[in-house]
Backbone as CSV, one residue per row, in Angstrom:
resi,resn,N_x,N_y,N_z,CA_x,CA_y,CA_z,C_x,C_y,C_z
1,MET,-131.381,125.515,-141.301,-131.863,126.756,-141.179,-132.832,126.897,-140.014
2,SER,-132.629,127.964,-139.253,-133.520,128.107,-138.073,-134.727,129.033,-138.536
3,GLN,-135.837,128.607,-137.914,-137.007,129.633,-138.114,-137.156,130.600,-136.922
4,CYS,-137.753,131.527,-136.977,-138.275,132.504,-135.985,-139.317,131.854,-135.272
5,ALA,-139.261,132.075,-133.882,-140.439,131.591,-133.101,-141.724,132.378,-133.343
6,ASN,-141.295,133.570,-133.618,-142.674,134.339,-133.849,-142.383,135.191,-135.114
7,PRO,-143.067,134.592,-136.218,-142.855,135.185,-137.617,-143.614,136.754,-137.849
8,CYS,-144.336,137.078,-136.769,-144.958,138.425,-136.983,-144.302,139.678,-136.278
9,ARG,-143.054,139.236,-135.955,-142.037,140.270,-135.242,-141.968,141.564,-136.352
10,GLY,-141.981,142.645,-135.800,-141.907,143.830,-136.416,-142.937,144.344,-137.431
11,GLN,-144.132,143.827,-137.228,-145.314,143.964,-138.057,-145.857,145.399,-137.728
12,ALA,-145.772,145.644,-136.286,-146.369,146.976,-135.980,-145.688,148.044,-136.368
13,MET,-144.277,147.938,-136.793,-143.593,148.865,-137.137,-144.019,149.111,-138.675
14,VAL,-144.264,148.357,-139.498,-144.574,148.453,-140.943,-145.937,149.175,-140.835
15,GLU,-146.810,148.690,-139.900,-148.189,149.259,-139.927,-148.075,150.822,-139.551
16,TYR,-147.379,151.206,-138.427,-147.243,152.575,-138.107,-146.308,153.433,-139.387
17,LEU,-145.633,152.779,-140.187,-145.021,153.558,-141.285,-145.922,153.910,-142.438
18,VAL,-146.736,152.821,-142.797,-147.784,152.831,-143.651,-148.732,153.784,-143.158
19,LEU,-149.294,153.894,-142.156,-150.244,154.826,-141.501,-149.633,156.366,-141.559
20,CYS,-148.266,156.637,-141.326,-147.842,157.831,-141.308,-147.576,158.126,-142.821
21,ALA,-147.437,157.297,-143.650,-147.222,157.576,-145.009,-148.506,158.017,-145.547
22,VAL,-149.638,157.426,-145.328,-151.099,157.761,-145.720,-151.344,159.103,-145.143
23,VAL,-150.983,159.480,-143.859,-151.411,160.890,-143.167,-150.602,161.884,-143.883
24,ALA,-149.336,161.611,-144.000,-148.444,162.454,-144.859,-149.095,162.925,-146.419
25,ALA,-149.417,161.786,-147.002,-149.981,161.969,-148.254,-151.405,162.817,-148.364
26,VAL,-152.082,162.429,-147.199,-153.410,163.186,-147.262,-152.984,164.654,-146.706
27,PHE,-152.251,165.089,-146.065,-151.830,166.352,-145.656,-151.179,166.962,-146.673
28,GLY,-150.351,166.271,-147.604,-149.577,166.768,-148.601,-150.381,167.111,-149.817
29,LEU,-151.541,166.674,-149.960,-152.621,167.068,-150.997,-152.983,168.297,-151.233
30,GLY,-153.177,168.828,-149.882,-153.496,170.339,-149.461,-152.354,171.107,-149.409
31,LEU,-151.990,171.783,-150.652,-150.742,172.479,-150.743,-151.091,173.856,-150.516
32,GLY,-152.244,174.243,-150.517,-152.500,175.929,-150.129,-152.530,176.032,-148.753
33,PHE,-151.308,176.344,-148.109,-151.232,176.371,-146.663,-151.946,177.490,-146.011
34,GLY,-152.261,178.499,-146.708,-152.772,179.760,-146.184,-154.359,179.766,-146.434
35,SER,-154.736,178.910,-147.282,-156.270,178.984,-147.361,-157.189,178.145,-146.593
36,HIS,-158.232,178.345,-146.274,-159.043,177.586,-145.431,-159.660,176.440,-146.122
37,ASN,-159.407,176.406,-147.530,-159.948,175.362,-148.517,-158.979,173.865,-148.325
38,SER,-157.782,174.202,-147.984,-156.871,173.039,-148.063,-157.040,172.274,-146.628
39,MET,-156.533,170.896,-146.687,-156.616,170.348,-145.541,-155.810,170.707,-144.366
40,VAL,-154.638,171.298,-144.608,-153.589,171.972,-143.698,-154.266,173.116,-143.060
41,GLY,-154.906,173.954,-143.852,-155.611,175.084,-143.336,-156.824,174.916,-142.372
42,MET,-157.655,173.934,-142.880,-158.702,173.581,-141.992,-158.397,172.912,-140.757
43,TRP,-157.097,172.197,-140.706,-156.627,171.634,-139.442,-156.040,172.615,-138.638
44,MET,-155.208,173.772,-139.130,-154.680,174.821,-138.400,-156.162,175.661,-137.828
45,HIS,-157.022,175.874,-138.562,-158.085,176.512,-138.053,-159.033,175.762,-136.934
46,ALA,-159.001,174.636,-137.087,-159.617,173.757,-136.010,-158.920,173.883,-134.937
47,LEU,-157.568,173.689,-134.812,-156.706,173.643,-133.717,-156.618,175.171,-133.151
48,SER,-156.635,176.148,-133.812,-156.562,177.532,-133.308,-157.975,177.733,-132.545
49,ALA,-159.021,177.284,-133.085,-160.358,177.495,-132.695,-160.428,176.648,-131.370
50,PHE,-160.002,175.256,-131.252,-160.053,174.528,-129.970,-159.321,175.376,-128.888
51,PHE,-158.079,175.734,-129.207,-157.325,176.477,-127.941,-157.662,177.664,-127.551
52,LEU,-158.429,178.510,-128.442,-159.182,179.704,-128.022,-160.335,179.290,-127.143
53,ARG,-161.163,178.424,-127.410,-162.310,178.028,-126.538,-161.739,177.608,-125.191
54,PHE,-160.548,176.658,-125.370,-160.167,176.025,-124.214,-159.422,177.001,-123.246
55,SER,-158.642,177.983,-123.850,-158.172,179.172,-122.972,-159.201,179.919,-122.370
56,PHE,-160.257,180.280,-122.928,-161.386,180.957,-122.294,-162.080,180.207,-121.482
57,ALA,-162.201,178.941,-121.473,-162.904,177.954,-120.351,-161.915,178.140,-119.329
58,LEU,-160.624,177.976,-119.339,-159.697,177.907,-118.220,-159.754,179.352,-117.588
59,SER,-159.969,180.409,-118.271,-159.966,181.836,-117.734,-161.227,181.980,-116.723
60,LEU,-162.303,181.360,-116.924,-163.467,181.582,-116.219,-163.330,181.379,-114.851
61,PRO,-164.041,182.195,-113.961,-163.698,182.015,-112.381,-164.567,180.687,-112.045
62,THR,-163.941,180.109,-111.041,-164.692,178.816,-110.542,-165.443,179.150,-109.523
């Protein structure tokens, strides 16, 4: 029976899958998509505020 030269191959993929599962679970707990009390609502509000301020800064004359 031959052994792999590098036994840790593929470990990064497992770590990424675990991280994605945790993030999906955290976002999945906030089921109220429209309210600002949920995790998804706060994330959407933060992104919209960021892009609003970013586009305003881009529109300023130089």
